[in-house]
PALUM-586744 format. One record per residue (C-alpha): z, x, y; residue number from 1. Coordinates in nm, 4 decimals. Last residue first. Example, Ala and Ser with C-alpha at 12.3 -4.5 7.8 and 13.67 -1.06 7.14 Angstrom:
2
<r <0.7140 1.3670 -0.1060> 2> <r <0.7800 1.2300 -0.4500> 1> 
//
This chain:
381
<r <5.0229 -3.6841 22.5542> 381> <r <4.9016 -3.5130 22.8464> 380> <r <4.6456 -3.7845 22.9066> 379> <r <4.9130 -4.0469 22.8739> 378> <r <5.1485 -3.8633 23.1137> 377> <r <4.8772 -3.8182 23.3796> 376> <r <4.7830 -4.1941 23.3508> 375> <r <5.1427 -4.2990 23.4079> 374> <r <5.1657 -4.0870 23.6901> 373> <r <4.8428 -4.2033 23.8514> 372> <r <4.9876 -4.5748 23.8116> 371> <r <5.2947 -4.4862 23.9816> 370> <r <5.1250 -4.3052 24.2688> 369> <r <4.8631 -4.5896 24.3248> 368> <r <5.1425 -4.8241 24.3684> 367> <r <5.3497 -4.5876 24.5753> 366> <r <5.0535 -4.5672 24.8232> 365> <r <5.0217 -4.9451 24.8415> 364> <r <5.3767 -4.9688 24.9105> 363> <r <5.3820 -4.7280 25.2072> 362> <r <5.0644 -4.8684 25.3595> 361> <r <5.1813 -5.2223 25.3344> 360> <r <5.4823 -5.1303 25.5248> 359> <r <5.8399 -5.1528 25.4167> 358> <r <6.0596 -5.2406 25.7162> 357> <r <6.0175 -5.5888 25.6499> 356> <r <6.2608 -5.5565 25.3458> 355> <r <6.5290 -5.4504 25.5964> 354> <r <6.4643 -5.7417 25.8237> 353> <r <6.5071 -5.9948 25.5259> 352> <r <6.7540 -6.2119 25.7224> 351> <r <7.1033 -6.1613 25.5780> 350> <r <7.2787 -6.4293 25.3568> 349> <r <7.2848 -6.1951 25.0468> 348> <r <7.3829 -5.9041 25.2431> 347> <r <7.6736 -6.0902 25.3968> 346> <r <7.7855 -6.2170 25.0747> 345> <r <7.8104 -5.8984 24.9201> 344> <r <7.9685 -5.7268 25.1969> 343> <r <7.7751 -5.5213 25.4455> 342> <r <7.4844 -5.2927 25.4813> 341> <r <7.1244 -5.3952 25.5366> 340> <r <6.9540 -5.0809 25.4190> 339> <r <6.6490 -4.9466 25.5573> 338> <r <6.3154 -4.7922 25.4492> 337> <r <6.3787 -4.8287 25.0712> 336> <r <6.1263 -4.7826 24.7882> 335> <r <6.2056 -4.7540 24.4244> 334> <r <5.9432 -4.5781 24.2320> 333> <r <5.8793 -4.5419 23.8392> 332> <r <5.8092 -4.2401 23.6206> 331> <r <6.1590 -4.1192 23.6089> 330> <r <6.2871 -4.4572 23.4709> 329> <r <6.4938 -4.7513 23.5947> 328> <r <6.3232 -4.9588 23.8739> 327> <r <6.5974 -4.9342 24.1537> 326> <r <6.9513 -5.0505 24.0948> 325> <r <7.1761 -4.7850 24.2317> 324> <r <6.9125 -4.5437 24.4148> 323> <r <6.7249 -4.8197 24.5686> 322> <r <7.0226 -4.9730 24.7236> 321> <r <7.0305 -5.3449 24.7613> 320> <r <6.9882 -5.5530 25.0936> 319> <r <6.6499 -5.3852 25.1536> 318> <r <6.4668 -5.2759 24.8279> 317> <r <6.1274 -5.2830 24.6860> 316> <r <6.0618 -5.1901 24.3355> 315> <r <5.7418 -5.0127 24.1970> 314> <r <5.6950 -5.0274 23.8205> 313> <r <5.4663 -4.8434 23.5654> 312> <r <5.5348 -5.0931 23.2773> 311> <r <5.7576 -4.9424 22.9903> 310> <r <5.9323 -5.2447 22.8579> 309> <r <6.2603 -5.1740 23.0624> 308> <r <6.0610 -5.1262 23.3714> 307> <r <5.9096 -5.4696 23.3506> 306> <r <6.2230 -5.6415 23.2537> 305> <r <6.4028 -5.4636 23.5732> 304> <r <6.1311 -5.6132 23.8094> 303> <r <6.1554 -5.9582 23.6084> 302> <r <6.5303 -5.9762 23.6701> 301> <r <6.5041 -5.9102 24.0477> 300> <r <6.5243 -5.6393 24.3002> 299> <r <6.1918 -5.6661 24.4535> 298> <r <5.8462 -5.6784 24.3097> 297> <r <5.5450 -5.4669 24.1972> 296> <r <5.4389 -5.4221 23.8278> 295> <r <5.1698 -5.1868 23.7455> 294> <r <4.8909 -5.1309 23.4654> 293> <r <4.9799 -5.4564 23.2898> 292> <r <4.9665 -5.5020 22.9002> 291> <r <5.3451 -5.4581 22.8694> 290> <r <5.3851 -5.6747 23.1626> 289> <r <5.2550 -5.9878 22.9732> 288> <r <5.4517 -5.9288 22.6890> 287> <r <5.7630 -5.9153 22.8955> 286> <r <5.6601 -6.2226 23.0907> 285> <r <5.6346 -6.4011 22.7403> 284> <r <5.9866 -6.2877 22.6338> 283> <r <6.1032 -6.4065 22.9810> 282> <r <5.9511 -6.7612 22.9629> 281> <r <5.6127 -6.7874 23.1331> 280> <r <5.4423 -7.0372 23.3758> 279> <r <5.0830 -6.9673 23.4244> 278> <r <4.9922 -6.6638 23.6403> 277> <r <4.7892 -6.7155 23.9688> 276> <r <4.4951 -6.5001 24.0428> 275> <r <4.4589 -6.1900 24.2888> 274> <r <4.1742 -5.9950 24.4388> 273> <r <3.9803 -6.3171 24.5469> 272> <r <4.0487 -6.2579 24.9024> 271> <r <4.3990 -6.1907 24.8588> 270> <r <4.5180 -6.4670 25.1072> 269> <r <4.5185 -6.7680 24.8833> 268> <r <4.6220 -6.5793 24.5666> 267> <r <4.9378 -6.4421 24.7624> 266> <r <4.9971 -6.7805 24.8779> 265> <r <4.9940 -6.9188 24.5335> 264> <r <5.2588 -6.6876 24.4300> 263> <r <5.4783 -6.7978 24.6947> 262> <r <5.4402 -7.1539 24.6107> 261> <r <5.5052 -7.0639 24.2447> 260> <r <5.8316 -6.8918 24.3409> 259> <r <5.9546 -7.2276 24.4859> 258> <r <5.8423 -7.4488 24.1976> 257> <r <6.0221 -7.2379 23.9379> 256> <r <5.9535 -6.9149 23.7861> 255> <r <5.6448 -6.7132 23.9310> 254> <r <5.3933 -6.4356 23.8551> 253> <r <5.1007 -6.3353 24.0835> 252> <r <4.8341 -6.1360 23.8600> 251> <r <4.6589 -5.8671 24.0326> 250> <r <4.2954 -5.7063 23.9851> 249> <r <4.2575 -5.3324 23.9422> 248> <r <3.9463 -5.1697 24.0404> 247> <r <4.1532 -4.8864 24.1920> 246> <r <4.0558 -4.8617 24.5754> 245> <r <3.9014 -5.2128 24.6249> 244> <r <4.1087 -5.3943 24.3632> 243> <r <4.4445 -5.2331 24.4450> 242> <r <4.3748 -5.2565 24.8027> 241> <r <4.3086 -5.6442 24.8008> 240> <r <4.6354 -5.6725 24.6013> 239> <r <4.8415 -5.4791 24.8449> 238> <r <4.7114 -5.7201 25.1286> 237> <r <4.8012 -6.0174 24.9234> 236> <r <5.1568 -5.8661 24.8583> 235> <r <5.1701 -5.8077 25.2451> 234> <r <5.0612 -6.1855 25.3137> 233> <r <5.3343 -6.2922 25.0630> 232> <r <5.6230 -6.1347 25.2710> 231> <r <5.8752 -5.9207 25.1061> 230> <r <6.1723 -6.1285 24.9912> 229> <r <6.5179 -5.9668 24.9154> 228> <r <6.7130 -6.1279 25.2022> 227> <r <6.5984 -6.4648 25.0559> 226> <r <6.8264 -6.3891 24.7648> 225> <r <6.7273 -6.4690 24.3883> 224> <r <6.4017 -6.3139 24.4411> 223> <r <6.0238 -6.4269 24.4273> 222> <r <5.7070 -6.2352 24.5059> 221> <r <5.6275 -6.1031 24.1558> 220> <r <5.3132 -5.9005 24.1574> 219> <r <5.1923 -5.8107 23.8087> 218> <r <4.8766 -5.5601 23.8354> 217> <r <4.5840 -5.5438 23.6113> 216> <r <4.3534 -5.3120 23.4264> 215> <r <4.5693 -5.2097 23.1149> 214> <r <4.4868 -5.5179 22.9271> 213> <r <4.1647 -5.6971 23.1002> 212> <r <4.1767 -6.0065 23.3047> 211> <r <3.9485 -6.3029 23.2865> 210> <r <4.2321 -6.5403 23.3114> 209> <r <4.1770 -6.6913 22.9608> 208> <r <4.1831 -6.3315 22.8403> 207> <r <4.5163 -6.2555 22.9913> 206> <r <4.6644 -6.5905 22.8723> 205> <r <4.5399 -6.5294 22.5181> 204> <r <4.6839 -6.1863 22.4957> 203> <r <5.0087 -6.3010 22.6671> 202> <r <5.0709 -6.5915 22.4493> 201> <r <4.9853 -6.3876 22.1104> 200> <r <5.2361 -6.1202 22.2136> 199> <r <5.4934 -6.3885 22.2804> 198> <r <5.4638 -6.5519 21.9657> 197> <r <5.4473 -6.2260 21.7660> 196> <r <5.7851 -6.0734 21.9075> 195> <r <5.7992 -5.7848 22.1308> 194> <r <6.1000 -5.5648 22.1025> 193> <r <6.3384 -5.5058 22.3838> 192> <r <6.4391 -5.1528 22.2559> 191> <r <6.6186 -5.0450 22.5814> 190> <r <6.6391 -4.6711 22.5886> 189> <r <6.8615 -4.3994 22.6800> 188> <r <6.8143 -4.1465 22.4194> 187> <r <6.9397 -4.0230 22.0731> 186> <r <7.3102 -4.0697 22.1128> 185> <r <7.6299 -3.8767 22.1692> 184> <r <7.4930 -3.6067 22.3722> 183> <r <7.2762 -3.7013 22.6800> 182> <r <6.8991 -3.6084 22.6817> 181> <r <6.7970 -3.3837 22.9726> 180> <r <6.8378 -3.5187 23.3236> 179> <r <6.5584 -3.6965 23.5069> 178> <r <6.7250 -4.0491 23.5606> 177> <r <7.0524 -3.8712 23.6754> 176> <r <7.4028 -3.8328 23.5344> 175> <r <7.3577 -3.8107 23.1550> 174> <r <7.6165 -3.9999 22.9770> 173> <r <7.8443 -3.8846 22.6903> 172> <r <7.9591 -4.1187 22.4105> 171> <r <8.2926 -4.0214 22.2644> 170> <r <8.4300 -4.3939 22.2587> 169> <r <8.6517 -4.3388 22.5721> 168> <r <8.3331 -4.2411 22.7464> 167> <r <8.1503 -4.5837 22.6737> 166> <r <8.2073 -4.7213 23.0323> 165> <r <8.0055 -4.4428 23.1405> 164> <r <7.6928 -4.6272 22.9825> 163> <r <7.7347 -4.9151 23.2158> 162> <r <7.7494 -4.6746 23.5093> 161> <r <7.4404 -4.4903 23.3961> 160> <r <7.2316 -4.8024 23.3749> 159> <r <7.3713 -4.9165 23.7165> 158> <r <7.2276 -4.5777 23.8395> 157> <r <7.3915 -4.2799 24.0032> 156> <r <7.7007 -4.2760 23.8125> 155> <r <8.0838 -4.1713 23.8435> 154> <r <8.2891 -4.4285 23.6163> 153> <r <8.6607 -4.4299 23.6466> 152> <r <8.7294 -4.5575 23.2998> 151> <r <8.9716 -4.8295 23.2073> 150> <r <9.1086 -4.9004 22.8494> 149> <r <9.3491 -5.1931 22.8693> 148> <r <9.1223 -5.4601 23.0020> 147> <r <9.2876 -5.7687 23.0994> 146> <r <9.4808 -5.6461 23.4085> 145> <r <9.1918 -5.4251 23.5454> 144> <r <8.9784 -5.7068 23.4936> 143> <r <9.1712 -5.9604 23.7185> 142> <r <8.9412 -5.9489 24.0282> 141> <r <8.7175 -5.6233 23.9986> 140> <r <8.6851 -5.3190 23.7871> 139> <r <8.4600 -5.0777 24.0049> 138> <r <8.7572 -5.0484 24.2333> 137> <r <8.9390 -5.0036 24.0204> 136> <r <8.8837 -4.8718 23.6690> 135> <r <8.5849 -4.9905 23.4733> 134> <r <8.5985 -5.1679 23.1308> 133> <r <8.7146 -5.1130 22.7626> 132> <r <8.9270 -5.3525 22.5502> 131> <r <9.0859 -5.1790 22.2433> 130> <r <9.3162 -5.4332 22.0700> 129> <r <9.0200 -5.7077 22.0179> 128> <r <9.1845 -6.0275 22.0338> 127> <r <8.8429 -6.1810 22.1493> 126> <r <9.0115 -6.3701 22.3937> 125> <r <9.0820 -6.0519 22.5914> 124> <r <8.7128 -5.9541 22.5924> 123> <r <8.6219 -6.3101 22.6944> 122> <r <8.8830 -6.2928 22.9828> 121> <r <8.7534 -5.9545 23.0930> 120> <r <8.4127 -6.1538 23.1427> 119> <r <8.5638 -6.4274 23.3451> 118> <r <8.7719 -6.2048 23.5634> 117> <r <8.5043 -5.9535 23.6536> 116> <r <8.4318 -5.6149 23.4941> 115> <r <8.0670 -5.7055 23.3806> 114> <r <8.0249 -5.4499 23.1134> 113> <r <8.3349 -5.5417 22.9195> 112> <r <8.3017 -5.3486 22.5936> 111> <r <8.5310 -5.5062 22.3163> 110> <r <8.6705 -5.2995 22.0123> 109> <r <8.8585 -5.4186 21.7028> 108> <r <8.6615 -5.7374 21.6711> 107> <r <8.8049 -5.9662 21.3865> 106> <r <8.5319 -6.2347 21.4011> 105> <r <8.7527 -6.5173 21.3648> 104> <r <8.9148 -6.4307 21.6868> 103> <r <8.5797 -6.4745 21.8497> 102> <r <8.5093 -6.8195 21.7348> 101> <r <8.8483 -6.9492 21.7967> 100> <r <8.8432 -6.7928 22.1471> 99> <r <8.5036 -6.9591 22.2069> 98> <r <8.5945 -7.3016 22.1133> 97> <r <8.9220 -7.2742 22.3293> 96> <r <8.7345 -7.1820 22.6479> 95> <r <8.4633 -7.4689 22.5719> 94> <r <8.7594 -7.7376 22.5195> 93> <r <8.9394 -7.6218 22.8291> 92> <r <8.6131 -7.6490 23.0480> 91> <r <8.5808 -7.4452 23.3525> 90> <r <8.5434 -7.1172 23.1733> 89> <r <8.2361 -7.2314 23.0077> 88> <r <8.0477 -7.2430 23.3596> 87> <r <7.7138 -7.1509 23.2130> 86> <r <7.6830 -7.2277 22.8278> 85> <r <7.7855 -6.9641 22.5802> 84> <r <7.5495 -6.7623 22.3481> 83> <r <7.7011 -6.5379 22.0890> 82> <r <7.4299 -6.2988 21.9632> 81> <r <7.5197 -6.1215 21.6409> 80> <r <7.4292 -5.8118 21.4461> 79> <r <7.2467 -5.6330 21.7344> 78> <r <7.0756 -5.3013 21.7289> 77> <r <6.7408 -5.4567 21.6223> 76> <r <6.7426 -5.7057 21.8994> 75> <r <6.6756 -6.0544 21.7216> 74> <r <6.7674 -6.2370 22.0328> 73> <r <6.8609 -6.0069 22.3221> 72> <r <6.5623 -6.0943 22.5681> 71> <r <6.6373 -6.4713 22.5061> 70> <r <7.0167 -6.3887 22.5892> 69> <r <6.9138 -6.3383 22.9521> 68> <r <6.8255 -6.7255 22.9611> 67> <r <7.1917 -6.8435 23.0088> 66> <r <7.5051 -6.6808 22.9165> 65> <r <7.5900 -6.3814 22.7073> 64> <r <7.8439 -6.2851 22.4401> 63> <r <7.7426 -5.9656 22.2351> 62> <r <7.7850 -5.8635 21.8869> 61> <r <7.8093 -5.5382 21.7004> 60> <r <7.9077 -5.4662 21.3396> 59> <r <7.9452 -5.0932 21.3026> 58> <r <7.7614 -4.8849 21.0448> 57> <r <7.5465 -4.6819 21.2877> 56> <r <7.8316 -4.5984 21.5107> 55> <r <7.6774 -4.3470 21.7666> 54> <r <7.3418 -4.4673 21.7602> 53> <r <7.4366 -4.8163 21.7268> 52> <r <7.6687 -4.7822 22.0411> 51> <r <7.3840 -4.6081 22.2403> 50> <r <7.1418 -4.8955 22.1780> 49> <r <7.3899 -5.1543 22.2740> 48> <r <7.4713 -4.9602 22.5756> 47> <r <7.0987 -4.9208 22.6568> 46> <r <7.0523 -5.3122 22.6380> 45> <r <7.3171 -5.3369 22.9357> 44> <r <7.0781 -5.2958 23.2104> 43> <r <6.8681 -5.5723 23.0692> 42> <r <7.1788 -5.7933 23.0767> 41> <r <7.2358 -5.6757 23.4428> 40> <r <6.8488 -5.7806 23.5182> 39> <r <6.9044 -6.1352 23.3694> 38> <r <7.2460 -6.1983 23.5041> 37> <r <7.4849 -6.2662 23.3535> 36> <r <7.7298 -6.2722 23.0645> 35> <r <7.7891 -5.8947 22.9794> 34> <r <8.0451 -5.8633 22.7024> 33> <r <7.9915 -5.6170 22.4007> 32> <r <8.1997 -5.6907 22.0953> 31> <r <8.2389 -5.4242 21.8413> 30> <r <8.3530 -5.4422 21.4989> 29> <r <8.4082 -5.1085 21.3145> 28> <r <8.5258 -4.8866 21.6036> 27> <r <8.6263 -4.5166 21.5049> 26> <r <8.9972 -4.4950 21.5455> 25> <r <9.1506 -4.3752 21.8923> 24> <r <8.9909 -4.1933 22.1678> 23> <r <8.6736 -4.0436 22.0798> 22> <r <8.6013 -3.7312 22.3079> 21> <r <8.5727 -3.7601 22.6822> 20> <r <8.2873 -3.6589 22.8771> 19> <r <8.2933 -3.3781 23.1179> 18> <r <8.2998 -3.5027 23.4840> 17> <r <8.0119 -3.4486 23.7222> 16> <r <8.0891 -3.4798 24.0919> 15> <r <7.8819 -3.7356 24.2632> 14> <r <7.5148 -3.6650 24.3396> 13> <r <7.4405 -3.7476 24.7145> 12> <r <7.3026 -4.0931 24.7775> 11> <r <6.9278 -4.1384 24.7308> 10> <r <6.7170 -4.1459 25.0455> 9> <r <6.8188 -4.1714 25.4026> 8> <r <6.7590 -4.5194 25.4528> 7> <r <6.7546 -4.6444 25.8129> 6> <r <7.0428 -4.8708 25.9058> 5> <r <7.0561 -5.2576 25.9117> 4> <r <7.4175 -5.3509 25.9612> 3> <r <7.5237 -5.6976 25.7887> 2> <r <7.6679 -5.9582 26.0034> 1> 
//
């Protein structure tokens, strides 16, 4: 069973390594492989931007599964998005089709961000002679045997971890969220652009719900693991405080019927401080978040999406480490009172005791602080 221990704050800084110079010829055709999940695809977006900054004339493609690809569609730094169905690797026909498609593109460099067998297999099938990935133990399963340029990455956040894989291409990485701008590219950014249809949807939905842009908070009670759930009655109490103390109403968002039920519980218990959101696609949710004063949720794709589009974000952690995968950005806050240690499977199956250690008082205070930070920056700008 996982061991629940008090959180002692962010882990100590790891030793800094000097960045590598470019190893080998400058890449001309680059393939990024990060198949799933939504949050990790979002975390990979700065890699795409970094590659475009460093190699402005390169042809860059990305292989992705599922709805995470919706956020990459039309990205300004991307030449081609290659979407594959889930479990493609279980179909010989799908494997052969993908191999043939990738080989036709003539990639000279592949960047495997996922570093599992299936992602490294995609990089290998591309025929790229230079295949970047993590050295063990971060390179898992068969990836160390399939990726032939392996980097021992030292990083304090998953975004920096992914960027560290680019060291052999001469791209340096800053080691902490608040550090100065890194060399090798302009800045760490996501560049998830808002499209017209999503913008119109968000504006119309916010108006129909009687909310005001910049004066509402997005609450996301759902999570992929039950161990990541924070109680809906606590979300409801935070919603009540946001309205009473800051004049900010709350919008409970959801995806799927299970999460819809959780969102409805927040609304029912909030004393009129929260309202139920309509169903949204990921691009529509991103557009709604851009217009919000705050996002509150646990370690999920929607939370990482909110942080990536610049929404002041408070992330809640119990079975994942706040320092490693908390809301990215110096203006955001990642909260953790306890950490349920253990293997991936143990943490996923754990009770949400570590999440319960986060009090309403602490979370409400963090929400106020996140909004105040953003207002201070805007006034200074």
